[in-house]
C-alpha positions as CSV (number, residue, x, y, z in Angstrom):
1,M,99.1,44.3,13.9
2,Y,96.2,41.8,14.2
3,Q,95.9,38.6,16.2
4,I,94.0,36.1,14.0
5,K,92.3,32.9,15.2
6,V,91.1,30.2,12.8
7,N,88.5,27.8,14.0
8,E,89.4,28.8,17.6
9,K,92.5,26.6,17.3
10,L,95.2,28.1,15.1
11,A,96.3,31.6,16.2
12,F,98.9,33.9,14.6
13,E,99.7,37.5,14.1
14,V,99.3,39.4,10.9
15,G,100.7,42.9,10.2
16,D,101.9,45.4,7.6
17,G,105.6,44.9,6.8
18,P,108.0,47.0,4.7
19,G,107.4,44.8,1.7
20,G,103.7,44.1,2.3
21,L,102.1,41.6,4.6
22,T,103.7,39.7,7.5
23,V,102.4,36.5,8.9
24,K,104.1,35.0,12.0
25,G,106.9,37.4,11.3
26,N,107.4,36.2,7.7
27,A,107.1,38.8,4.9
28,L,104.7,37.8,2.2
29,Q,103.9,39.4,-1.1
30,P,100.7,37.7,-2.3
31,D,99.1,38.5,-5.6
32,I,95.4,39.1,-4.8
33,S,92.8,39.3,-7.5
34,N,89.2,40.3,-6.7
35,I,87.1,38.0,-8.9
36,A,83.7,39.1,-7.7
37,P,82.3,40.8,-4.5
38,G,83.7,38.7,-1.7
39,V,85.5,36.3,-4.0
40,Y,89.3,36.4,-4.4
41,H,92.1,34.4,-6.1
42,I,95.4,34.6,-4.2
43,I,98.7,33.4,-5.4
44,N,101.6,33.3,-2.9
45,G,104.8,31.6,-3.8
46,T,103.8,28.3,-5.4
47,G,100.4,28.2,-3.7
48,S,97.1,29.2,-5.4
49,Y,94.0,29.8,-3.3
50,N,90.4,30.5,-4.2
51,V,88.9,32.4,-1.3
52,E,85.2,33.3,-0.8
53,V,84.0,35.4,2.1
54,V,80.7,33.6,3.1
55,N,79.8,35.8,6.1
56,F,81.4,38.9,7.6
57,D,80.6,40.6,10.9
58,N,82.4,43.9,11.1
59,T,81.3,44.6,14.7
60,A,82.4,41.2,16.1
61,K,85.4,41.2,13.7
62,T,84.6,37.6,12.5
63,A,84.2,36.0,9.2
64,E,83.3,32.7,7.7
65,I,85.5,32.0,4.6
66,K,86.0,29.2,2.2
67,V,89.5,28.5,1.0
68,N,89.7,26.0,-1.9
69,G,86.3,24.6,-0.8
70,N,87.2,24.2,2.9
71,T,85.2,26.4,5.4
72,Y,86.9,28.3,8.2
73,Q,85.7,30.5,11.0
74,V,88.1,33.4,11.4
75,S,88.3,36.1,14.1
76,A,90.6,39.1,14.4
77,K,91.7,41.3,17.3
78,D,93.5,44.6,16.7
79,Q,95.7,46.4,19.2
80,F,92.8,48.0,21.0
81,D,90.9,44.7,21.4
82,L,94.0,43.1,22.8
83,L,94.4,46.0,25.3
84,L,90.7,45.7,26.4
85,D,91.2,42.0,26.9
86,K,94.3,42.7,29.0
87,L,92.2,45.1,31.1
88,G,89.5,42.5,31.5
89,M,87.1,44.3,29.2
90,S,85.8,43.3,25.8
91,S,84.9,45.5,22.9
92,A,82.3,42.8,21.8
93,D,80.5,43.3,25.1
94,S,79.8,46.9,24.3
95,A,77.9,46.1,21.1
96,K,74.6,44.5,22.1
97,V,73.4,41.8,19.6
98,A,69.6,42.3,18.9
99,D,68.9,39.7,16.2
100,L,70.2,37.0,14.0
101,K,69.7,37.0,10.2
102,A,70.3,34.2,7.7
103,P,73.9,34.4,6.4
104,M,72.8,32.6,3.2
105,P,69.6,31.3,1.5
106,G,68.7,27.8,2.5
107,L,66.4,25.4,4.3
108,V,66.0,25.4,8.1
109,L,66.6,21.7,9.1
110,K,66.8,21.9,12.9
111,I,66.5,24.5,15.7
112,F,68.6,23.7,18.8
113,V,67.2,26.4,21.2
114,N,63.8,27.6,22.5
115,E,62.4,31.0,23.3
116,G,63.6,32.2,26.7
117,D,66.8,30.1,26.6
118,T,70.0,31.8,27.7
119,I,72.8,30.9,25.4
120,K,76.6,31.4,25.2
121,K,78.6,32.8,22.3
122,G,79.3,29.9,19.9
123,D,76.3,27.7,21.0
124,N,74.5,26.0,18.1
125,L,71.3,27.7,17.2
126,F,70.2,26.3,13.8
127,T,71.1,23.8,11.1
128,L,70.7,25.5,7.7
129,E,71.0,23.5,4.6
130,A,72.4,25.5,1.6
131,M,73.7,24.0,-1.6
132,K,73.3,20.4,-0.2
133,M,75.6,21.3,2.7
134,E,74.5,21.5,6.3
135,N,75.7,24.7,8.1
136,I,75.5,25.1,11.8
137,I,74.5,28.7,12.7
138,K,76.1,29.7,16.0
139,A,75.3,32.3,18.6
140,P,77.1,35.6,18.0
141,A,77.3,36.5,21.7
142,D,76.0,35.6,25.2
143,V,72.3,36.4,24.8
144,T,68.7,35.3,25.7
145,V,66.4,34.2,23.0
146,K,63.4,36.5,22.8
147,S,61.6,35.0,19.8
148,I,62.3,32.5,17.0
149,K,60.9,33.6,13.6
150,V,61.3,30.4,11.7
151,T,60.5,26.7,12.1
152,P,62.1,23.5,10.7
153,G,61.3,23.1,7.0
154,D,61.1,26.9,6.3
155,K,63.0,28.2,3.3
156,V,64.9,31.4,4.1
157,E,66.6,34.1,2.1
158,K,70.0,35.7,2.8
159,G,69.4,38.5,5.4
160,Q,66.0,37.1,6.6
161,L,65.3,37.6,10.3
162,L,65.7,34.2,12.1
163,M,65.8,35.1,15.8
164,L,65.4,38.1,18.1
165,F,67.5,38.4,21.3
166,A,66.5,40.1,24.6
């Protein structure tokens, strides 16, 4: 069983059911086709969905996905994460974030923080233009900015180091 949050607003539970997948207690039997790495076509009932995994962080259990052209921030908690939350602990706290890398190639338009700033998880760090769309890159955890490796106007490649955290 997983607790899923979409854009920090919509929350629901997903699990394995006898016939396949259950969402909000409803059994689903979607037809999922893997088109390319990170790209899927899903048919469920009368709905057809093109899904692309834009960014995936296995440690934080978060992903940025595009569904039929709309972008969503998705986070998941398993039974152990929920138990740690209940006990006032967090599994994300145990994994220290050391750096931030570009999730996609693009152009750095704006930097919202300075070296030495203490930032909270979800704070805006950069605006990155990719494929004529502006993407806000957010802080993955509560951290202090050690150094910024890019400046506005820099072109970056996917996986390029953008920022180091203390």
